[in-house]
VEXLUMDREN-848278 format. One line per 5 residues: number of its first residue (from 1); their letters; for each residue x, y, z of N, C-alpha, C. Coordinates in pm, 1 decimal. Each point is the difference from the previous one (the first is absolute). Layout:
N
NUM) a) X,Y,Z,X,Y,Z,X,Y,Z; ... .
//
This chain:
248
1) mkslk) 10186.8,2524.2,8941.7,-166.1,106.1,64.6,20.3,66.9,146.9; 122.4,-32.1,104.7,59.5,49.4,65.4,34.6,120.6,-36.8; 102.2,21.9,-94.5,45.8,104.9,-6.6,-62.1,66.3,-69.2; -131.8,-8.8,-62.6,-70.6,99.2,-81.5,-21.8,69.3,123.9; -70.1,-79.5,126.0,-58.6,60.3,98.8,72.5,116.0,62.9 .
6) infll) 113.7,-37.1,27.3,127.4,110.3,89.0,19.3,58.3,-108.6; 6.8,15.3,-117.0,24.8,112.9,-88.9,-97.6,107.5,7.7; -136.3,-45.0,-0.6,-116.7,61.6,4.6,-5.4,92.8,150.5; 53.7,-78.9,90.7,-23.5,51.4,107.6,82.8,166.6,33.3; 101.2,-53.2,-101.2,165.4,57.8,56.8,-59.2,151.4,-93.7 .
11) lflia) -41.4,-0.2,-112.5,-82.1,80.4,-73.4,-129.0,83.5,83.0; -94.2,-10.4,73.2,-95.9,25.2,43.1,121.1,41.4,108.2; 44.6,12.7,104.1,75.3,36.1,98.0,43.0,160.8,-59.0; 68.4,-72.8,-102.0,83.9,137.1,-61.3,-111.8,102.6,-33.9; -121.9,-22.1,-63.0,-78.7,59.3,-69.8,-33.5,58.9,157.5 .
16) ciavl) -71.0,-50.3,106.7,-41.3,71.5,139.7,95.9,101.3,13.5; 126.1,-53.5,6.6,97.8,120.8,54.4,17.8,106.5,-75.5; 7.3,2.6,-114.4,-13.0,97.2,-108.2,-127.3,115.7,24.0; -118.4,-78.7,33.4,-148.4,103.8,-25.8,15.3,55.9,144.2; 61.6,-64.3,112.9,24.1,84.9,149.2,111.0,91.7,-28.2 .
21) amsat) 86.4,-19.0,-67.2,127.9,101.5,24.7,-71.5,120.7,-121.4; -95.3,-33.9,-102.1,-4.4,128.0,-102.3,-138.2,27.8,138.6; -85.6,-51.6,32.4,-59.2,79.5,131.7,46.5,117.3,78.9; 118.3,-103.9,76.6,51.9,111.0,59.7,49.0,132.5,-69.9; 45.5,-33.1,-68.4,47.3,125.4,-95.5,-80.3,90.8,-57.1 .
26) iwtes) -122.5,-25.3,-13.9,-110.4,74.0,-12.9,8.7,102.9,104.4; -15.5,-79.8,100.5,-94.8,57.6,143.5,133.4,101.4,22.0; 126.6,-61.1,-22.1,86.7,103.6,72.0,-11.4,145.4,-94.2; 12.6,-7.7,-135.3,-38.3,109.2,-61.8,-125.7,70.7,-0.3; -90.9,-56.6,49.9,-96.8,79.9,31.6,-12.4,83.1,112.1 .
31) hiivt) 112.7,-26.8,57.2,-4.4,89.0,179.0,158.9,101.0,-68.8; 22.6,-20.4,-119.4,110.8,92.7,29.9,-8.4,109.5,-132.7; -8.8,144.7,-25.1,-34.1,65.5,-113.2,112.0,101.0,-1.7; 58.1,-9.8,-136.8,118.9,66.6,4.7,-53.0,127.4,-120.2; 58.2,75.0,22.1,7.7,132.4,-150.9,93.9,81.3,32.9 .
36) gtkag) -21.3,99.2,-126.3,100.4,155.0,54.9,86.8,-31.1,-173.5; 49.3,93.4,44.6,150.3,30.4,-126.5,92.3,-108.7,-0.4; -9.0,-40.7,120.9,148.7,-114.5,24.5,-52.9,-116.3,56.8; -124.4,-55.5,-52.4,-57.2,-124.7,97.9,61.8,-124.2,-52.1; 119.1,3.1,-90.8,102.5,-124.8,-14.9,130.0,34.0,104.8 .
41) dvstt) 16.2,95.5,47.0,53.5,-1.4,102.8,-33.0,1.3,166.4; -77.4,-160.8,12.9,-79.1,-18.1,126.0,12.8,-145.4,53.6; 17.4,-24.9,86.4,37.7,-158.0,63.9,-97.6,-6.9,104.6; -104.9,-68.4,-11.0,-111.2,-17.7,67.0,23.7,-153.0,53.5; -5.0,-8.5,179.3,-41.9,-103.4,67.8,-108.4,-17.8,62.6 .
46) itggg) -95.6,-119.5,-7.4,-124.7,26.1,69.4,-3.2,-170.2,108.1; -11.8,-4.4,117.8,30.9,-155.0,76.7,-112.7,33.9,70.0; -146.6,-29.8,-4.6,-83.5,-3.4,59.6,-133.5,38.3,-97.9; -75.5,59.1,41.8,-130.1,72.7,-74.2,-3.8,172.3,-0.1; 122.0,49.4,8.3,4.7,122.3,-20.8,-16.3,85.1,-98.0 .
51) finiv) 31.9,116.8,-57.1,-4.6,86.8,-66.7,135.3,86.5,-56.7; 25.4,29.5,-128.1,80.6,52.8,-19.9,4.8,130.4,-109.7; -26.0,109.2,-16.5,-18.7,85.4,-73.2,84.7,136.2,22.1; 47.8,0.0,-145.4,124.0,95.0,-30.1,-51.9,26.6,-114.3; 48.8,156.3,-4.6,3.0,94.5,-113.8,167.2,31.4,-8.0 .
56) nngay) 77.5,-16.8,-91.9,129.6,24.5,-12.5,46.7,62.5,-113.0; 6.0,128.2,26.8,71.3,124.3,-140.6,109.8,13.1,32.9; 97.5,-52.4,114.4,141.5,-3.1,57.8,68.0,-94.3,-31.9; 137.4,-20.5,124.8,48.8,-93.7,-17.4,-29.2,-155.7,51.6; 112.3,-72.1,6.3,-76.3,-158.4,28.8,-70.1,-21.6,134.0 .
61) vtate) -123.5,-67.1,-14.6,-75.0,-0.2,137.5,-37.1,-174.0,15.5; 29.2,-14.3,147.6,2.0,-147.7,7.3,-101.7,22.9,160.0; -83.7,-99.9,-56.7,-124.8,-19.3,132.2,-38.8,-118.1,58.0; 40.5,-22.0,119.9,-34.1,-181.9,54.3,-119.8,60.4,116.0; -94.1,-77.2,-21.0,-102.9,-2.6,79.2,-12.4,-145.3,32.9 .
66) tgtgt) -6.0,-43.0,153.9,-9.2,-109.1,57.6,-98.2,26.9,100.4; -124.0,-89.4,-18.9,-137.6,12.5,50.0,-126.3,31.2,-46.4; -86.2,104.3,43.3,-130.0,21.7,-56.1,18.4,130.0,-44.2; 116.9,83.9,92.4,-32.7,135.3,-42.8,50.1,63.5,-146.5; 18.6,114.5,-6.1,-25.6,81.6,-134.2,116.3,157.7,-19.3 .
71) inivn) 96.5,-65.6,-133.9,72.2,109.1,-6.9,-1.0,52.2,-95.3; -16.3,165.9,11.4,-22.3,100.9,-131.5,87.8,84.1,-0.8; 66.9,-1.5,-128.6,100.4,107.4,-4.1,-7.3,44.7,-162.3; -26.0,174.8,14.1,80.0,48.5,-100.8,93.9,91.1,-7.5; 82.3,-66.0,-85.4,120.5,50.5,4.3,49.2,98.9,-109.1 .
76) ngagv) -3.0,98.2,13.8,109.1,105.6,-125.0,120.8,17.1,42.5; 106.0,-55.1,93.3,121.3,38.3,35.1,81.7,-132.1,5.8; 104.8,9.0,78.7,109.4,-97.6,22.7,-30.9,-132.5,-20.7; 15.9,-143.9,32.0,-19.0,-84.5,59.0,-19.0,-9.3,126.2; -131.2,-131.2,-25.3,-66.7,5.1,137.3,2.5,-100.3,38.9 .
81) tvtnt) -20.8,-88.5,123.0,20.0,-124.8,40.8,-131.8,-21.6,136.3; -77.6,-83.1,10.1,-106.9,15.2,59.8,-63.6,-143.0,49.9; 38.6,-40.6,129.5,-42.9,-123.6,65.6,-87.4,21.6,118.6; -101.5,-78.6,-49.0,-146.2,20.3,115.2,-4.5,-138.6,8.6; -33.7,-60.1,160.7,-50.9,-72.9,34.8,-84.3,-13.3,87.9 .
86) gngvv) -117.2,-44.9,-15.5,-118.8,6.2,129.0,-100.2,5.2,-113.9; -112.9,80.5,45.2,-122.2,41.7,-44.2,-27.1,158.9,-27.3; 115.1,59.2,3.5,-10.7,132.1,12.7,-2.7,75.1,-138.3; 23.5,107.9,-17.9,-3.7,79.0,-169.0,88.1,90.5,35.2; 133.2,-41.6,-110.3,113.0,115.3,1.1,-15.0,120.3,-156.6 .
91) tvnna) -20.7,87.3,52.2,-7.3,89.8,-145.7,114.6,132.1,-0.9; 57.7,-52.3,-126.8,108.2,100.0,40.2,-11.4,49.6,-143.3; 7.0,173.9,11.9,-8.0,113.1,-136.8,143.0,13.6,-24.2; 92.6,-24.4,-75.8,151.7,60.8,-20.6,8.4,85.2,-100.9; 58.8,59.1,61.8,65.7,137.3,-118.1,165.5,31.1,44.0 .
96) ctaav) 81.9,-81.8,130.9,138.4,19.9,27.1,51.5,-62.9,-127.7; 141.4,63.3,5.4,82.3,-33.8,-133.6,115.5,-93.4,94.2; -22.6,-19.3,96.6,84.2,-131.2,34.4,-68.0,-114.1,28.1; 25.9,-151.0,88.7,-37.1,-122.1,-7.5,-100.9,39.7,137.3; -133.1,-72.2,5.4,-78.8,11.0,114.7,-40.2,-130.6,3.8 .
101) tvtnt) 59.5,-57.9,134.6,-47.8,-129.7,47.9,-112.6,11.6,75.8; -82.6,-58.5,32.7,-127.0,-16.0,109.3,-12.3,-159.1,28.3; -28.8,11.1,147.4,-12.9,-174.6,14.8,-109.2,61.7,178.8; -92.0,-152.1,-61.5,-111.7,30.9,115.8,-18.5,-193.3,41.9; 48.2,8.2,127.1,-1.8,-162.3,38.6,-116.5,-12.5,61.8 .
106) gngni) -71.6,104.8,74.7,-112.6,-18.8,86.5,-119.7,23.0,-123.6; -112.3,-31.3,66.7,-146.7,76.0,-58.1,-78.5,161.4,-36.9; 78.3,107.8,61.7,11.4,119.6,-43.1,-52.4,13.0,-122.6; -39.0,164.9,-53.2,-33.7,56.0,-79.0,147.1,98.7,-3.7; 53.8,-21.6,-108.2,135.7,99.7,-19.6,10.8,63.5,-114.7 .
111) rvnaa) -15.3,157.1,3.0,-15.3,92.5,-113.8,140.2,109.1,-0.3; 30.5,-37.4,-116.0,140.3,65.3,11.1,-7.4,120.6,-166.8; 41.6,127.1,35.0,10.9,74.4,-138.7,109.7,42.0,14.5; 97.3,-66.7,-111.0,115.8,0.3,-11.3,62.9,111.7,-49.4; 92.9,82.1,52.2,41.2,122.3,-126.1,118.1,49.9,17.2 .
116) gsaai) 81.2,109.8,-74.4,131.6,24.9,74.9,128.1,-80.0,-110.5; 99.8,2.3,45.6,144.3,-76.6,-91.4,81.6,-80.8,89.0; -44.7,12.2,176.9,33.8,-123.9,33.5,-58.9,-105.3,19.6; 63.9,-156.7,33.6,-74.2,-112.0,-20.2,-59.5,13.3,143.0; -114.1,-79.5,-7.8,-95.9,-32.1,93.8,9.5,-141.1,16.2 .
121) tltyt) 9.4,-60.7,170.7,6.2,-99.5,17.9,-86.7,-41.5,123.5; -105.1,-45.7,5.1,-107.8,0.1,74.2,-58.5,-165.7,50.2; 9.4,-35.2,140.3,-42.0,-113.7,60.5,-95.5,-17.7,115.6; -95.3,-68.3,-26.2,-136.0,47.3,115.5,-22.6,-137.9,71.8; 23.7,-53.5,104.8,-1.9,-113.6,68.2,-132.0,-52.8,86.9 .
126) dgldh) -61.9,133.7,16.5,-99.6,26.2,140.9,-153.8,-39.5,-14.3; 12.7,-0.7,-174.9,-148.2,-26.2,12.3,-120.9,87.8,-28.3; 76.2,105.6,37.4,-98.8,135.9,-17.2,2.5,77.3,-113.3; -101.5,78.7,-5.7,-5.2,84.8,-140.2,120.6,142.3,39.9; 35.6,9.2,-124.2,154.7,101.6,2.2,-55.0,87.8,-150.7 .
131) vypet) 60.0,137.1,-12.7,-19.6,107.7,-103.0,145.1,47.1,4.7; 22.1,-2.8,-96.3,181.4,75.6,-54.0,-32.8,64.6,-46.6; 71.0,185.8,-53.4,59.7,39.5,168.8,-124.9,-2.6,89.2; -3.8,22.4,126.8,-75.8,-9.8,74.7,5.7,181.8,47.3; 87.2,21.2,44.9,-5.8,132.3,17.2,-78.1,111.3,-116.7 .
136) atksa) 67.2,-27.5,-130.0,-30.2,39.7,-91.4,-187.0,77.6,-45.4; -42.1,-188.4,-3.2,-132.1,-26.9,0.7,-85.0,106.3,103.6; 47.9,-17.9,158.0,-72.0,21.9,56.3,-37.2,171.6,27.4; 146.7,64.0,-24.9,51.0,132.3,-23.3,-137.0,52.9,-110.1; 20.0,-49.5,-124.5,-100.9,5.2,-115.8,-163.9,0.8,27.1 .
141) ksads) -20.4,-82.4,55.7,-140.6,32.1,73.8,-70.8,23.3,89.9; 79.2,82.6,84.5,-24.6,51.7,129.2,63.5,136.1,-21.9; 89.4,65.5,-60.2,30.2,135.2,41.3,-4.1,55.3,-173.5; 0.6,-51.6,-126.5,54.6,44.3,-98.2,-183.2,59.3,-83.7; -35.1,127.4,7.9,-136.9,23.3,2.9,-39.5,-2.5,-196.3 .
146) hitvs) 117.2,-41.8,-52.1,-14.8,1.9,-125.3,-23.1,-166.6,-60.3; -74.0,-70.0,130.0,-15.7,-107.8,-8.9,-128.3,-71.9,-6.8; -122.1,-17.6,-32.7,-125.0,-66.4,27.0,-10.7,-131.1,-6.9; -26.6,-99.2,63.5,-51.9,-163.2,-4.1,-153.4,24.2,69.9; -11.1,-97.2,-82.2,-173.7,-27.3,28.9,-39.0,-156.6,-33.5 .
151) gknaa) -123.5,-13.4,37.2,1.7,-179.2,-50.0,-49.1,-101.7,102.9; -15.0,-101.7,-17.3,-17.6,-62.9,73.5,126.8,-88.0,63.9; 118.8,14.7,-116.4,106.6,-42.1,13.1,110.7,77.4,33.6; -62.5,101.3,28.8,121.0,162.6,20.1,100.8,-86.5,61.6; 5.6,-68.3,84.5,119.5,-47.2,110.3,107.9,-46.2,-92.1 .
156) dvapi) -34.1,-52.1,-129.4,48.6,-96.2,-84.3,92.3,89.7,-99.8; 50.8,127.6,4.8,46.6,94.8,-67.9,95.2,45.6,20.0; 107.4,16.5,-81.3,134.2,32.5,19.9,17.7,148.2,-91.5; 16.3,91.4,73.4,-13.3,141.7,-88.4,102.7,46.2,77.7; 102.7,25.5,-140.3,101.1,91.6,32.1,33.2,106.6,-115.3 .
161) itgdg) 15.2,129.2,73.0,12.0,109.4,-90.0,177.7,50.5,28.9; 42.5,66.8,-112.6,137.6,64.9,14.1,-26.1,118.2,-131.4; 9.3,122.8,102.0,-49.0,113.8,-74.2,-139.1,86.0,49.2; -51.1,40.1,-55.8,-116.3,68.4,13.9,-152.1,-19.3,-84.6; 44.8,-145.0,8.1,-115.6,-61.1,-72.2,-102.0,-55.1,91.8 .
166) yinva) -115.7,-60.6,-98.0,-128.4,-54.2,114.1,-19.9,-141.2,-37.5; -84.3,-85.9,91.8,-7.5,-116.2,-28.5,-163.6,-10.8,107.6; -100.9,-65.5,-143.2,-145.8,24.6,80.8,-11.4,-182.2,-47.0; -49.7,-82.3,118.1,-27.3,-138.6,-46.8,-107.1,-65.3,76.8; -90.3,-42.7,-85.8,-120.3,-39.3,65.6,21.2,-181.6,-20.6 .
171) nngah) 0.6,-51.8,107.2,74.8,-157.9,-31.9,-105.1,-83.7,31.5; -93.4,-97.1,-83.1,-110.9,-70.4,56.1,70.8,-119.2,-36.8; 116.5,-50.3,-25.9,55.2,-116.3,-77.1,151.7,-37.4,52.5; 74.5,-56.2,-67.3,105.0,-62.0,84.1,121.3,125.6,23.2; 126.3,-13.8,39.6,98.2,60.6,59.1,76.8,139.3,-182.8 .
176) vaatq) -40.3,115.4,65.8,89.6,100.0,-83.4,82.2,97.9,32.3; 113.2,-42.2,-101.1,103.1,60.2,33.0,16.1,136.1,-52.9; 1.5,148.0,-6.1,-25.8,71.5,-33.6,152.4,169.1,1.5; 70.1,-20.7,-91.7,131.7,72.2,-5.1,-14.9,144.3,-72.5; 11.4,127.1,55.1,-48.1,94.8,-78.7,184.2,133.0,35.5 .
181) tgtgt) 34.1,7.6,-148.5,122.5,34.9,43.7,-26.0,153.8,-94.7; 12.6,108.6,94.7,-30.5,118.0,-92.3,-151.5,34.4,-4.6; -57.7,99.3,-46.3,-90.0,92.6,42.1,-120.4,-51.9,-52.3; -17.7,-121.3,-65.1,-84.5,-39.8,-23.0,-99.7,-92.7,85.0; -116.9,-51.0,-50.6,-82.7,-78.6,99.3,6.3,-136.0,-35.3 .
186) ikitn) -49.3,-68.2,31.5,-108.7,-141.8,-16.9,-85.3,-48.2,61.0; -89.6,-12.7,-86.2,-180.6,-33.0,63.7,-11.1,-149.5,-61.0; -39.5,-38.5,127.9,-7.7,-182.4,9.0,-154.4,-26.8,10.2; -66.3,-69.2,-46.0,-100.8,-39.9,45.7,-18.1,-154.1,-20.3; 33.3,-86.3,109.6,17.2,-188.0,-18.8,-65.9,-35.4,45.8 .
191) nggvm) -72.2,-67.8,-109.3,-115.6,-178.2,69.5,63.4,-86.3,-29.8; 146.7,7.3,-87.6,-2.9,-138.4,-16.4,151.4,-34.4,75.4; 112.2,-71.2,-49.4,102.9,-88.0,34.5,110.8,137.1,33.3; 118.1,-105.7,38.0,119.4,104.6,23.9,56.1,122.1,-113.4; 12.2,85.0,52.9,40.0,152.3,-61.9,133.6,37.2,29.0 .
196) aatnt) 63.6,69.9,-99.2,114.8,50.6,2.9,3.4,169.9,-64.7; -18.1,101.7,30.1,5.8,108.4,-102.7,153.3,88.9,39.8; 81.0,29.2,-97.8,73.9,76.7,33.0,-19.3,136.5,-103.6; 25.6,116.1,49.0,-30.8,119.5,-108.8,138.4,91.1,45.5; 48.7,61.2,-81.3,131.2,39.3,-1.5,-11.1,190.4,-71.1 .
201) gtgtm) -65.8,84.5,29.7,44.0,125.8,-78.2,-136.3,77.1,74.2; -96.8,48.5,-66.7,-50.9,93.3,5.8,-178.1,-58.5,-67.0; 30.9,-103.0,-89.6,-127.0,-60.2,-34.6,-111.2,-49.6,88.1; -135.3,-17.0,-11.0,-51.3,-81.7,39.4,-69.4,-136.1,5.8; 46.2,-87.1,84.2,-33.3,-113.4,-46.9,-138.2,-42.7,52.7 .
206) titnt) -92.4,-67.3,-89.2,-120.4,-26.8,48.5,-53.2,-164.3,1.1; 9.3,-54.3,97.9,-20.8,-133.2,-33.8,-169.3,-87.0,44.8; -81.4,-72.4,-58.1,-110.8,-42.4,55.5,-31.0,-169.5,9.2; 49.8,-77.7,33.3,52.2,-123.5,9.3,-137.2,-92.2,44.9; -4.4,-98.7,-50.2,-108.1,-127.8,20.6,106.0,-117.5,-49.1 .
211) ctaav) 117.2,-7.9,-62.5,49.9,-112.1,-16.5,27.5,-81.7,72.3; -0.2,-119.0,11.3,17.4,-104.2,122.5,116.1,-8.3,-8.7; 110.0,-26.5,-59.1,153.4,10.7,-32.6,63.1,147.8,46.7; 153.4,-25.0,0.5,62.6,93.3,20.9,35.1,150.5,-122.4; -12.0,92.3,82.8,-5.0,86.5,-113.9,106.8,94.1,30.3 .
216) avtnt) 61.0,30.0,-108.5,115.0,117.9,39.0,55.5,108.2,-95.8; -10.9,140.2,70.4,-10.7,56.9,-121.1,138.7,117.2,65.3; 64.2,30.0,-54.8,116.8,67.7,-22.4,0.3,149.4,-88.9; 34.4,144.8,4.2,-3.6,73.0,-83.0,93.4,66.1,92.9; 121.5,35.2,-77.2,158.9,98.8,-9.6,-51.6,108.9,-43.5 .
221) gngki) -56.2,18.6,-55.9,-53.2,137.4,-112.2,-91.7,106.8,99.2; -13.8,120.8,-80.0,-93.8,92.6,51.8,-137.9,-18.7,-75.0; -52.7,-142.1,-71.9,-95.2,15.5,-45.7,-124.7,-77.6,89.5; -122.2,53.9,-63.0,-136.0,-55.0,84.4,-75.7,-155.2,-50.9; 37.1,-78.1,112.5,-6.6,-121.9,-40.8,-139.4,-62.9,65.6 .
226) tvnat) -102.4,-32.2,-59.7,-113.1,-55.2,64.4,-20.4,-164.9,-75.6; -43.6,-57.5,111.0,12.9,-154.8,-28.5,-160.8,-73.5,57.1; -60.9,-86.8,-52.8,-83.0,-83.8,26.2,8.2,-144.9,-0.1; 56.0,-17.5,103.3,16.9,-171.0,-8.2,-106.0,-100.3,42.6; -36.1,-107.4,-102.0,-89.2,-61.7,41.3,70.7,-134.9,-34.6 .
231) gtsai) -55.1,-119.3,-4.7,31.8,-101.8,-52.7,66.8,-143.5,118.3; 25.5,-103.9,-29.2,64.5,-81.8,88.4,180.0,2.7,-29.5; 35.4,63.0,-104.2,131.5,-2.2,-13.7,90.4,88.5,22.4; 144.7,-22.9,65.8,76.8,144.6,31.3,9.1,57.0,-63.9; 19.9,145.3,-31.8,24.3,111.4,-50.3,97.6,113.1,89.9 .
236) altyt) 148.1,8.9,-92.3,85.1,73.2,15.1,24.3,103.3,-110.1; 24.4,131.7,64.2,3.7,75.7,-99.1,71.0,119.0,56.5; 91.4,37.1,-83.8,157.2,89.1,-46.3,-34.8,97.1,-71.4; 33.4,109.2,76.6,-5.2,132.6,-111.7,91.7,99.7,24.0; 55.1,46.3,-102.9,151.0,27.0,35.9,10.7,170.5,-109.2 .
241) dgldh) -136.5,36.5,-82.4,24.1,99.2,-106.2,-54.5,101.4,33.8; -62.6,22.2,156.9,-21.7,141.3,12.5,-168.5,6.0,-26.8; -51.3,-49.2,-142.0,-94.2,-6.7,-49.3,-155.6,-54.5,99.0; -77.6,95.0,-43.3,-168.5,-69.8,104.4,20.4,-129.9,-93.5; -106.5,-102.6,104.4,-6.2,-102.9,-22.8,-161.4,-78.2,43.8 .
246) vfp) -21.2,-87.3,-53.4,-159.2,-36.4,6.8,4.4,-169.3,17.4; -22.2,-68.0,47.9,18.9,-123.5,46.1,-164.0,-92.8,10.1; -45.6,-84.6,-72.3,17.8,-44.0,-146.3,-5.9,85.3,-118.2 .
//
């Protein structure tokens, strides 16, 4: 009889441990959203109550969140490694063809727009907000008459123009990264989550966003792209054929 009681207690304890483990797994998964054409090439670790949101269309991504902060990554380039500690938000929009590493050990909000072909390694320890590259972002906002930024979150926009194009952003939502290369135009009305728009050529990219998850749109041709993003699932769109497209 005593043996039966002991066995029953052991089974009961094992069941409790299994339930707790399952609950922890479900909780962790609910704090992690990974999408994109290379979603399988992502490694995520959360310690605490933080969040990780990744759209990966590039090389391998490693994201480690310790604390209650958030890591948002849109990767269309080479490998990315992001480590965030604390309650700040790290937002990385990557088109760089070399490795990108971002480490934040404070509670500041970090915004990185990585481009080019040279490796980028950034470490922040002061707990303040930072934008990379700072000089390019400031000069674009203040000096370039081809850029118009408005909305209640206008300060949370990183526009970069290479060429004679235009960027027009009305941002009432989360961070927006807009990169125009060539004589085309990017037009964004953002009332949703994190956005990354990259347009190369002479075409016009028009995005209206109410999606609460990350939205990334890339056009490397001369076509006109019109995107109406809604819902709660991340959206990653890449156009390379130079034709006109409408989504959905």
